[in-house]
GUDREN-855892 format. One record per atom (N, C-alpha, C, O, CB): residue in three letters; x, y, z. Coordinates in steps of 0.2 Angstrom, whole numbers, plus 2048, in hexadecimal, padded with zeros to 3 digits. Glycine has a CB too. Layout:
<nodes>
ALAXYZ ...
</nodes>
This chain:
<nodes>
UNK8057FB801 UNK7FF800800 UNK805807800 UNK80A807803 UNK7F9800807 UNK80380B7FB UNK8088107F9 UNK8028167FF UNK7FC8157FF UNK8088117EE UNK80581A802 UNK801820806 UNK805825806 UNK80B826808 UNK80081D80E UNK80082B805 UNK802832806 UNK7FE83480C UNK7F883480D UNK801836800 UNK803837812 UNK7FE838817 UNK80083F81A UNK806841818 UNK7FD83281D UNK7FE84281E UNK800847821 UNK804847827 UNK805841829 UNK7FB84A823 UNK80884B82A UNK80C849830 UNK809847836 UNK80C84583B UNK80F84F831 UNK803847835 UNK7FF84683C UNK7FB83E83B UNK7F783C83F UNK7F984D83E UNK7FC83C836 UNK7FA834832 UNK7F4834830 UNK7F182F82F UNK7F882E837 UNK7F283982E UNK7EB83982A UNK7EE838820 UNK7F283B81C UNK7E684382C UNK7E9834820 UNK7EA830819 UNK7E6834814 UNK7E0835813 UNK7E682A818 UNK7EB83880F UNK7E983D80B UNK7E9838803 UNK7E583A7FF UNK7EE84480B UNK7EC834801 UNK7EB82D7FD UNK7F08297FD UNK7F68297FF UNK7EB82E7F7 UNK7EA8227FA UNK7ED81C7FB UNK7ED8197F4 UNK7E88197F0 UNK7EA819800 UNK7F18157F3 UNK7F18117EC UNK7F580A7F0 UNK7FB80A7F2 UNK7F68157E5 UNK7F08057EF UNK7F27FD7F1 UNK7F77FD7EB UNK7F67FF7E6 UNK7EB7F67F0 UNK7FD7FA7EC UNK8017F67EA UNK7FD7EF7E7 UNK7FB7EB7EB UNK8057F57EE UNK7FD7EE7DF UNK7FB7E97DB UNK7FE7E57D9 UNK7FC7E27D4 UNK7F77EB7D7 UNK8047E47DB UNK8097E17D7 UNK80D7E57D1 UNK80B7EA7D0 UNK8067DC7D5 UNK8117E07CC UNK8157E57C9 UNK80F7E57C2 UNK80A7E27C1 UNK81D7E27C6 UNK8127EC7C0 UNK80C7EE7BB UNK8107F07B4 UNK8137EC7B1 UNK8077F47BD UNK80F7F67B2 UNK8147F97AC UNK8197F97AF UNK81A7F97B6 UNK8128007A8 UNK81F7FA7AB UNK8267FC7AC UNK8278037AC UNK8258067A7 UNK82B7F97A7 UNK82A8057B1 UNK82C80C7B2 UNK83480D7B0 UNK8398097B1 UNK82B80F7B9 UNK8348147AD UNK83B8147AB UNK83F8187B1 UNK8458187B2 UNK83B8197A3 UNK83B81B7B6 UNK83F81D7BB UNK8408187C1 UNK84481A7C6 UNK83C8237BC UNK83C8137C2 UNK83D80F7C7 UNK83680F7CD UNK8328147CE UNK8448117CA UNK83580A7D0 UNK82F8097D3 UNK82F80F7D9 UNK82A8127D9 UNK82E8017D5 UNK8348117DC UNK8348157E1 UNK83281C7E0 UNK82E81F7E3 UNK8398157E5 UNK83581F7DB UNK8358247D9 UNK82D8267D4 UNK82A82B7D4 UNK83B8257D6 UNK82D8207D0 UNK8248217CE UNK8218217D3 UNK81E8277D3 UNK82081B7CA UNK82081D7DA UNK81B81D7DD UNK8198247E3 UNK8138267E5 UNK81C8187E1 UNK8208287E2 UNK81F82F7E7 UNK81D8337E1 UNK8188367E3 UNK8278327EC UNK8208347DB UNK81E8387D6 UNK8148387D4 UNK81083C7D3 UNK8238377D0 UNK8138317D4 UNK80B82F7D5 UNK8088347DB UNK8058397DB UNK80A8257D7 UNK80B8307DE UNK8068347E6 UNK80683B7E8 UNK80283E7EC UNK8098307EE UNK80B83E7E6 UNK80B8467E7 UNK8098487E0 UNK80784D7E1 UNK8128497E8 UNK8088457DB UNK8028487D5 UNK7FC8487D8 UNK7F884D7D8 UNK8008447CF UNK7FB8427D9 UNK7F48417DE UNK7F08467E2 UNK7EB8487E3 UNK7F583B7E3 UNK7F78487E6 UNK7F684C7ED UNK7F68537EB UNK7F28577EF UNK7FB84B7F2 UNK7FA8567E6 UNK7FB85C7E5 UNK7F385D7E1 UNK7EF8617E4 UNK80185D7E0 UNK7F08597DC UNK7EB85A7D9 UNK7E485D7DE UNK7DF8617DC UNK7EA8547D7 UNK7E48577E4 UNK7E08587EA UNK7DF85E7EC UNK7DA8617EC UNK7E38577EE UNK7E78607EE UNK7E88657F2 UNK7EB86B7F0 UNK7EE86E7F5 UNK7EA8647F6 UNK7EA86E7EA UNK7EE8737E7 UNK7F18797ED UNK7F18787F3 UNK7E98777E2 UNK7F587E7EA UNK7F78827EE UNK7FA8817F4 UNK7F98857F9 UNK7F28867EF UNK7FE87A7F5 UNK7FF8777FC UNK8068747FC UNK8088717F7 UNK7F98707FE UNK80B877802 UNK812875801 UNK81086E804 UNK80C86C808 UNK81887B805 UNK81686A801 UNK816863804 UNK81D862805 UNK821866802 UNK81385D7FE UNK81F85D80A UNK82485B80B UNK82585280A UNK82085080D UNK82685C811 UNK82884F807 UNK828848807 UNK82E84680C UNK83484880C UNK829846800 UNK82C84280F UNK83283D814 UNK831835813 UNK82B832815 UNK83183E81E UNK836833810 UNK83782B80D UNK83B827810 UNK83E82B815 UNK83982A807 UNK83E821810 UNK84481D80F UNK84781C809 UNK84481E804 UNK843818812 UNK84C81880A UNK851818805 UNK84F813800 UNK8538107FD UNK857817807 UNK84A8117FF UNK84580E7F9 UNK8448127F4 UNK8448117EE UNK83E80C7FC UNK8418197F8 UNK83F81D7F3 UNK8448247F1 UNK8458267EC UNK8398207F6 UNK8488257F6 UNK84B82B7F6 UNK85182B7F1 UNK8548267F0 UNK84D82C7FC UNK8548307EC UNK8588307E7 UNK8588377E4 UNK85483C7E5 UNK85582A7E3 UNK85E8387E1 UNK85E83F7DE UNK85A8407D8 UNK8578467D7 UNK8638407DB UNK85983C7D5 UNK85483C7CF UNK84C83F7D2 UNK8488437D0 UNK8538347CB UNK84B83B7D7 UNK84483D7DA UNK8448447DD UNK8408487DC UNK8428377E0 UNK84A8457E1 UNK84B84C7E3 UNK8498527DE UNK8478577DF UNK85284D7E5 UNK84B8517D9 UNK84D8557D3 UNK8448577D1 UNK84185C7D0 UNK8538507CC UNK84084F7D0 UNK83984F7CD UNK8368537D2 UNK8318577D0 UNK8358487CC UNK8378547D9 UNK8338547DD UNK83585D7DF UNK8308607E2 UNK83384F7E3 UNK83985F7DD UNK83C8667DE UNK8398697D9 UNK83786E7DA UNK8448667DD UNK8378667D2 UNK8348697CD UNK82B86B7CF UNK82786E7CC UNK8358647C7 UNK82B8687D3 UNK8238667D6 UNK82386B7DB UNK81D86C7DD UNK82185E7DA UNK82886E7DD UNK8288737E3 UNK82686E7EA UNK8228707EE UNK82187A7E1 UNK82886A7EA UNK8298647F1 UNK82F8637F3 UNK8348647F0 UNK82885D7EF UNK82E8607FA UNK8358607FC UNK8348597FF UNK82F856802 UNK838867801 UNK83C8577FE UNK83E850800 UNK84384E806 UNK849851806 UNK84084D7FB UNK84184A809 UNK84684980D UNK84784080F UNK84183C80E UNK84584D815 UNK84C83D80F UNK84B836811 UNK85483380F UNK85883680C UNK84383280B UNK85482C813 UNK859828813 UNK85A82780C UNK855828808 UNK858822818 UNK86182680A UNK862825803 UNK868820803 UNK86D821807 UNK86382C800 UNK86881A7FE UNK86B8177FD UNK87381B7FA UNK8738207F7 UNK8668147FA UNK8788187FB UNK87F81A7F9 UNK88081B7F0 UNK8838207ED UNK8848137FB UNK87C8157EE UNK87E8157E6 UNK87881D7E4 UNK87A8207DF UNK87B80D7E2 UNK87481E7E7 UNK86F8237E4 UNK87182A7E5 UNK86D82E7E3 UNK8698217E8 UNK87782C7E7 UNK87B8347E8 UNK8808327E3 UNK8858347E6 UNK87D8377F0 UNK8808307DD UNK8868307DA UNK8898367D9 UNK88583B7D7 UNK88582C7D3 UNK88F8377DA UNK89283D7D8 UNK8928427DF UNK8948487DF UNK88D83F7D2 UNK89083E7E3 UNK8908447E8 UNK8978427EE UNK89783D7F1 UNK8878447EC UNK89C8477EE UNK8A18457F1 UNK8A28447F9 UNK8A68477FC UNK8A58497EF UNK89E83F7FC UNK89D840803 UNK8A283A804 UNK8A2836800 UNK896840806 UNK8A683A80A UNK8A983480C UNK8A682E80D UNK8A082E80F UNK8AC835810 UNK8AA82A80B UNK8A7823809 UNK8A382080F UNK8A4822815 UNK8AD81E806 UNK89F81B80F UNK89B819814 UNK8A181581A UNK8A1816820 UNK895814811 UNK8A4810816 UNK8A980E819 UNK8AF81181E UNK8B180E824 UNK8AB80D816 UNK8B081781B UNK8B581B81E UNK8B181E825 UNK8B381D82A UNK8B782281A UNK8AB821824 UNK8A7823828 UNK8A681F82F UNK8A7821834 UNK8A2825824 UNK8A481982D UNK8A4813833 UNK8AA813837 UNK8A981283D UNK8A380C830 UNK8B0814834 UNK8B7814838 UNK8B781B83E UNK8B981A843 UNK8BE816832 UNK8B482183C UNK8B382883F UNK8AF826845 UNK8AB822846 UNK8AF82D839 UNK8B082A84A UNK8AD82A851 UNK8A582B84F UNK8A382E849 UNK8B0831856 UNK8A2829855 UNK89A827856 UNK899830855 UNK89C834858 UNK896823860 UNK89483284F UNK89083A850 UNK89683F849 UNK894845848 UNK89183E85B UNK89B83C846 UNK89E83D841 UNK89883E83B UNK89383A839 UNK8A2836842 UNK89B844838 UNK896845832 UNK89A84982C UNK89F84C82D UNK88E849834 UNK896847826 UNK89984A81F UNK89484D81C UNK88E84B81E UNK89B84481B UNK894851818 UNK88E854814 UNK88F85780E UNK89585A80E UNK88C858819 UNK88C85880A UNK88C85B804 UNK886860802 UNK88185F804 UNK88D855800 UNK8878677FE UNK88086C7FE UNK88286C7F7 UNK88886D7F5 UNK880873804 UNK87C86B7F4 UNK87C86D7EC UNK8778737EC UNK8718737EB UNK8798677E7 UNK87B8797ED UNK8778807ED UNK8748817E5 UNK8718877E5 UNK87C8877EF UNK87487E7E2 UNK8728807DA UNK86A87D7DB UNK8658807DA UNK87787B7D4 UNK86D8767DE UNK8648727DE UNK8628737E5 UNK85C8727E6 UNK8638697DD UNK8658757E9 UNK8628747EF UNK86286D7F3 UNK85D86B7F6 UNK85B8777F0 UNK86586A7F1 UNK8658637F4 UNK86C8617FA UNK8728617F8 UNK86585E7EE UNK869861800 UNK87085E804 UNK871857806 UNK86B854808 UNK87186280C UNK876854806 UNK87784C808 UNK87C84D80D UNK88185080D UNK879848801 UNK87A849811 UNK87F848819 UNK87E84281A UNK87983F818 UNK87C84D820 UNK88384081C UNK88583981E UNK88983A824 UNK88E83D824 UNK88983681A UNK88583682A UNK889835831 UNK88982D835 UNK885828834 UNK88583A837 UNK88D82D838 UNK88E82783C UNK88B828843 UNK88C82C847 UNK89582683C UNK886822843 UNK883822849 UNK88481A84C UNK88A81884E UNK87C824848 UNK87E81684C UNK88080F84D UNK88380D848 UNK887809848 UNK87B80A84F UNK88180F841 UNK88480E83B UNK884814837 UNK88281A839 UNK882809839 UNK885814832 UNK88781882D UNK87F81A82A UNK87B816828 UNK88D813827 UNK87E82082A UNK877823826 UNK87882A822 UNK87C82F824 UNK87082582C UNK87482781C UNK87582E817 UNK86F82E816 UNK86B82A814 UNK87982D812 UNK86D836816 UNK86683A815 UNK86783F80F UNK86C84280D UNK86583E81C UNK86283F80C UNK862845807 UNK85D84A809 UNK85884980D UNK85F8437FF UNK85D84F806 UNK857854808 UNK85985B804 UNK85E85E804 UNK856856811 UNK85285C801 UNK8528637FF UNK84E869802 UNK84E86F800 UNK84F8637F9 UNK84C866809 UNK84B86B80F UNK84E86C815 UNK84E871818 UNK845869811 UNK852868815 UNK85686981B UNK85D86A81A UNK860869814 UNK855862820 UNK86186D81F UNK86886C820 UNK86B869825 UNK86886782A UNK86B87181E UNK871868825 UNK87486682C UNK87486B832 UNK874868838 UNK87B86582A UNK873871831 UNK872875837 UNK86B875839 UNK866875835 UNK87587C835 UNK86A875840 UNK86F876845 UNK87186E848 UNK86F868848 UNK86C87C84A UNK87786F84A UNK87986884C UNK878869854 UNK87986D858 UNK88186684A UNK875863856 UNK87586285E UNK87585A860 UNK87485685C UNK86D864861 UNK87885A866 UNK879854869 UNK87585086C UNK87085286F UNK87B85586D UNK87684A86B UNK87084586E UNK87583F872 UNK87A83C86F UNK86A842866 UNK87183D879 UNK87383787C UNK86F832879 UNK869831879 UNK872838883 UNK87682D877 UNK875828874 UNK879822878 UNK87D82387C UNK87782986C UNK87881C878 UNK87A81787C UNK881814879 UNK881813873 UNK87581187D UNK88681487B UNK88C810879 UNK88D80987D UNK88D808883 UNK89381487B UNK88D804878 UNK88E7FC87A UNK8967FC87C UNK8997F8880 UNK88D7F5871 UNK89A80287A UNK8A180087B UNK8A2802884 UNK8A67FF888 UNK8A6805876 UNK89D808885 UNK8A080B88B UNK89980A891 UNK89980C897 UNK8A3815889 UNK89480688D UNK88E803891 UNK88B809895 UNK88980989B UNK8907FE897 UNK88A80E891 UNK887814895 UNK88681988F UNK888819889 UNK88D81789C UNK88081F891 UNK87E82288B UNK88482988B UNK88882A890 UNK87682688B UNK88582B885 UNK88A831883 UNK887835880 UNK88283487D UNK89182E880 UNK88B83B880 UNK88783F87B UNK88C841873 UNK891844871 UNK88684687F UNK88783F86F UNK88983E869 UNK887846863 UNK881848863 UNK883836867 UNK88A848861 UNK88884E85C UNK88484C857 UNK882850853 UNK88E851859 
</nodes>
């Protein structure tokens, strides 16, 4: 089931997944988000939207598609979907201390990609948010067996 919902969880549009249908040039994730946004924008014109999704959907081509529709995108992203983005390699980030981060900002297209080391390495792409402000969080450290502050 593909669902477009408000931040409070109210369903705006639902599209049941009915198995593989027509083959899309854009890939299933990108196709689904574009379809949901088109339907929601038809129903709610002149409304600003932000899409939050996981790494099944997020990628640079989708960010560009949504930017053309005046919709923001934020989501975790797979390393192979941020081609030519000069971030520190995920394996190298894993060797850094917990809380380490690296980011790149494409000011021309308004896309920020940030990678940080938490329990594992996480990569996030956003056309709405940047890396500031940076705050600390209390996280459990298995090595120290206590909570520590992590930027």
